[in-house]
N, C-alpha and C positions, 0 to 999 in steps of 0.2 A: 488774629484768628486763622486757625489751623486749615488750609484750604485741602491740603491732599489726602486722599485715602490711602488706606494700608496698603493698596496692591501698586499705587504709585511711587510710595516712598520707598517699596522694595526695590521697584524697578530702577528709581533713581540710585539706590545705595549699591545695588548691583553693578552699575554702568560706571559709577566713579571710581571702584575698587578693581577695576580691570587692571592689570601689571602692565601689560603692554601696550604703549601708545602709537596703534595701529593708525594709519589714514580713515580707516572704517570706524574705529574707536572715537576718533576726532569728532566724526561727522553725527555720531550717534550723541555726544556729550553736547553738542551745539545745540542740534535737535531738543533734547531734553531741557536745557535752558532757555530755548525759546518757548517751549511748552509750559515753563513754570512762570515765565513773565507774563505768555498769552493768560494763564489761569488769574495771574494777578491784577491783571486789568478787567478781568471778567468776572464778577460776582458770581454769577451764574454757575460757575465752575465749582463750586462751594457745595453744591446738593447736585444729586443725580437727577432730579425731577422738579419741574417748576409747582409750586401749588396755586390752585384756582379755587374760589378769587383769591387775589391777595390782599395783602395787610391794607394796602392803598384803598382797596376795593371795599373791604370790609369797613374801614372807617367812615366811608359814604353813609353806611346803614348805622354804626354804632361805634363809637371811639373806643368805649369800653371794652367791647369784644375784639376791637383789632388790637386793642392792649394785651388780650389775653392770647391772641393769635401770634402775636409778636414773642411772648415769652415763650410758648410751644417750639415756634422756629428757631429762635435762639437756643433751647435746651434740647429739644429733642425729645422730648418726654415729659417727667412729671415738672410741674412750674411752682415756684415761690415767690414770694414778695421781697422787696429789697426793704430791709430795715436797716437805715445807714447808722442807728444808734446802737444796734446790736447785729455786727457783722456776723457772728457767730449762729445767729439764727436765720440767715440768707438761703441757708439752703434747706431748711425744713419745709418739706412739701407736703402740705395736710391732706390726707385722702379727701376728705369733702370738700375743699378747694378746688380739687382737681377733678373730682367727678361732676361738680357745680359746672367747671369751666367745659367739661365736654358739652353737658347739656346745652350751655349758652352757645358755644361755637355751633353746634348742629342747628340750633335754631336761628343763629345768621347765616347759615348756609355755607360755613366753611368747614366741611366734612374733612378734608385734609388735615386740618390743624386737631380737630377733635381726635381725629385717628391717631396722633402722636402721642397724645395722653393716654387715650383707651390701651393703645398698645402696652403703655408702660405699665397699666394698671390689672393686665392681663400677665404679663410677664413676672409681675410680682406676685401674683398670687399664684403662681407656678412654680415658682423659686423661691417660696419663704424657707427659712434655715431650720424651721421646728415643726411646722403644721402644715398638714396636706387637706384639711377639710373643709376647704373654700374661703377662711377668714381671710381679710387683709388688717394690716397695721394702719393705726392712726396717723403716721407720719411716715414719709420716705425721704429720701435723699433727692433733691431737685436735679433734674436731666436724665438722661438714657439710662435706665437701669440695666442696660444689655451691656454699656460702655465697662472701660476698665475701673472707673472711679465707681459705678453703679453697683458692681456685682462683686463677689469672692469667690474662690474656686479652691476647694479644699477637697482632697482623695478623690478627685473627678467630679464633685458635685458643685454645680453651681448656683449661688444663694443671691437673693439680691440684700444689698447693705441696707441698714438703717442709721439714723442720726445719732451723733455720739461725739465723745472728745475723750481725747486721753488724760488722766490725772493721775500722777503719784505711782506710774507705770501701770495702769489698769485703764482699761476702755470703760467709759461711762456711759450710760443710757438712761434716758427718762423714762420714767413708768409710764407715762401717758402715750409715749411714742411707741411703745410696744404694744401697748395694748388695743383692742377691737371693739369701737364703738357701734351698737347695733343701727343708729341713724346714719353713719358712714357708711355701712354697709348698705343701707336701703339707697342713698344716693348713688352707689356704686352700680346697683343693679338697674335704677333708674337709667344711669347714665350709659350703661352698655346696652341696652334695649333702644335706648336713642339711636346711638352711633351704627347700631345694626342695621338700622333702617333702608340705609342709602349706601352700602357697601358691596364689595363682591361677595359671592356665594360661601367663598370658602372664608374670610372674615367673619362673614355674618356668624357661621357656625362657633367660630371660635368665640368671638363676643358673646352669643347665646349660651355657650357652655359654661363660661366665666360666668355669667350672671346667674346660671341657674346654680351653679355651685356656691356661689354667696347667698342665693336664696336659702339654699338648704342647710347651710351653716345657720342661719337665722331662725329656720323651722324650729330647731333644737332650743330655742329662746323661749318658746311658748309659755306663759306662765298658767299656774292651775287658777290664777286669780282672773285670768282675762288680758289680753294684751301679751305683749312681749317684752320681755326685760332686757336691760341697759348694754346686754354685752361681756366682756370679760377685761379684767383690769390686773397689773402685776406682769411680772419677769416669766420668761417662757417656762420655767421648771416649775413655777408657784402661782399659776394663774387662778385667779376665783370669779367666779360666775356673779357679775352684779346683781343683786334681787329687787332694784327700786324698778319702776315701769314710768318710763317716761313720754308725755303726751306727744310731746313733739318727735320724737324717734317712730311712736305707731304711726303718725299721720305721714311720716315719710315713708314707713314700711308699707302702709294702706296703699300709696301710689303707689310704689315700686313693685308689690305683689300684684298689682291690677295691671301695670304697662307688661309685667312678666307673663300674666296670664293671657292678656290680649294678644300679646306677640307671638306665643306658641300655640295659640288654639287652633285645632285643624292640623297640627303638625306633631304634636304629642299630649293629647288629650288628658291622660291620666295625670300628667304632671301638671296640667293647666288648672286642672280642678282641686288639686292641693294649693295652688297658688291662691285660685280664687277663693279658697275656704281661710286660709292664712290673710287674705286682704280683709275678709269680712270678721275675722277675730280682731284685727288691729282697729277696723273701723269702730266696732262694737264698744272697744275698751275707749277710744277717744269721745264717744259720747256720754259715758259715764263719768268724764272730767268737766262735763259740761254745767254750769250755773246757771240757769233759766232766769233768775232773779237779777244777777248783774249782766248776764249776756257774754261772760267770759270762759274760757279754757283753764283750768289749772295746769300746772306743771306736770303733774302725776302722781305716784304715789311715793310713801318712804320705802326702808328696805323690806319693809314686811308684806311691799306687794299688795295692801290693803287699804292702808290708812292716805287720806289725800293728802298731799303736801299743798299747802295754799298760803304758806308763807311769802313766797316769791310768786308773782304772776308775771312771765315774761310775755314779752311781744309777740315772740316768732310762734310760740304754740297758737297765738290768736290770728296772727297774719296768715300762717301757713294752712290751718282749720278753714280760714276762709277761702283760699285758691286751692285747697283740695276737696272742700266739700260746700262750697258756695250754693250750689244747685239743691243740696238737701240741707241745708240750714234753715230753719224758720225764717231768720231774719240776721243775714251777715252785716248788715248796715249797725244792727245792735252790738255786735262784736266790735266792730270798726269804731263804734262810737266808744265804748269802753275804752279801747286803747286812745282814741283822742281825749277822753276825760282825763285818764290816768298817766298817761304817759309823753304828753306833748311838752315838747321843749322848743319854744319858737317855732319855726316851721317843719322840725325834724321831731324824733321821738327818742325818750332813753330805750334802755334795754328790758326795762321792768317798770312796773309800779312801785315807787320806792324815794328814792331821795332826789330824782330828776336832776343829775349833777351834770348832765353833759348830753350830746345828739349820737346814738349808735345809726352810722350810715347804712350798715345793711339791713338791721330792720326798715329803716326809714327808706330805703329802696324798695324793699318788700310791700312797705305800705302803698308805695307807690303803683306797684305792680295792682295789688288791690284794688286800686281807685281805677285803673286804668280798666280793670275788668270788670267793674261794677260800673263803668262809665260815669264814674264822676270827675269830668274833665277839670273843673276849678280846683279840685283840690289835687287832681293830681298834677296840674300845671303847677301848683304853688311848692309842691314837695321836688317836682323836679327844677324849679328855678334856685331852691336850696342846694340841690345836689351838684347843679353847676358851680355854686361857689367852693365845693370842695373838690371839685375835679382838677387835677395835676394837667399840664401840657401833654402828656402821654397818654390820658384817658383812664389814668386809675385813681380811685379816691381812699383816704384813709378811713382804718376802721372805725375811729370817732372823732369828733370836732374838735375835741382837746384832749391832753393826757388823764387818765386815771379816772374814765367813767366806768363806774361799778356797775355789776350785775346782779348782786345779792348773793352770788355763789362763791364757792371754793373751787379752783383746780382739782379735777379727778384724781382722787388716790394723795390728797396734800392737805394743808391747811391754809395754803397761800391764797388770796384772795384773786378771784377770776376779775380783771378789769381790761377794757379796751384803751389803747392809745392812739395818738394822732400819728400814726404811719402806715404805709401802703397796707393794703389788705386786696388779697386774690378775691376772697369771699364776697366784700361790699362792692369791688368791680364787677364780680360775677352780676349781683343782683339788678347794679345799676344798668348794665346791659340789658339785662330783661327788662328793667324800666324803659330803656331807650329802642328797645324792639316792639315794646308793646305784648310781650310774650309772656304767657303763665307756664313755668317750667312744668306747672302738674297736671296740665292739659294739652300736651303735645300728642299729634295724632301718631298712635303707634300701628295703625290697621296695616 
């Protein structure tokens, strides 16, 4: 690990290249050598300030949250999962994962670690290579985007790098990586509202400005059929607006717009009113996707923005609806009963009502949070017992209990089947942390 900052390196370089070996210079060189040894012996020299609570302290509350804090400390910015079978993906830091991690760390009282990730998000928004309308990309490079490996400088302009690779002399990027999902933007707004609560006035202003810029971008996605469409897909010079409407995205947006409304009410009342109306627009759409007979929420619409897509019914459309709308649902237990009846696989749950070919750990942890919120202690304990069997020594959990757990969907912009594998997952670990903490991320106190 490189423990010397740039200023120290410069000082050392200047000292050892002095051409004349005077007695004074000898003394300086001895002092510098002793300083290096001292820093090597003291790990605290590697960072300018200590972050409290420490990772060890966080682990007392939640091993999963401690894992996320450790990741943030190691990278100093965006975090990514370790995929031992696909090292090329190790640097892929998903925006949703990182926004979720911010919410988790705030919930765990780990403000300093949450700010590391939030600062990376703000920098990425302010230094996009093409867009300046508040949008963020779906995936970034893990680590500090302000570092040499995280940014590019061309013609005096600083821009954040995006994941990719060289092939046949050309730089290749993934279409999903450079696209923007409305759901990811919603989680970003929620994360920035959460982290802004307990920080300095200056940083609070920066976080809330970024949150409002992100929210304003989403406002332009409002559909004439109700709700908000799914975002933009494609390369920078040819991005197209996605026209289907996702129930899950609108659940996330309802919560995000509500959080932003509650955060800035009394400060910027005109903007607060706009965000409150947007929250209502998202919520109204959510209820149009509810099937009263089955007690479930459908995935959303087809590309026409009107026809209900009912072929695949995802778990998270229902678990997140319970967490976001619990008090407003006639019977949240009925929705959970639907999930239990159609998606249970042993002690866990599949991604969707379909082939039941494995357990999706992120969604299973979401159900645990639902059980905790509804005070279903016995069911909560049973799910947590299962998740313990999936938890590694470092506190993380894999995306699924086995490889090839299907979702019923394809990856956006492709014909590749969307599946989950038995590899480390930031999002699954984040939801496990919320289950361990007993916190509903949609019911944080933003006042």
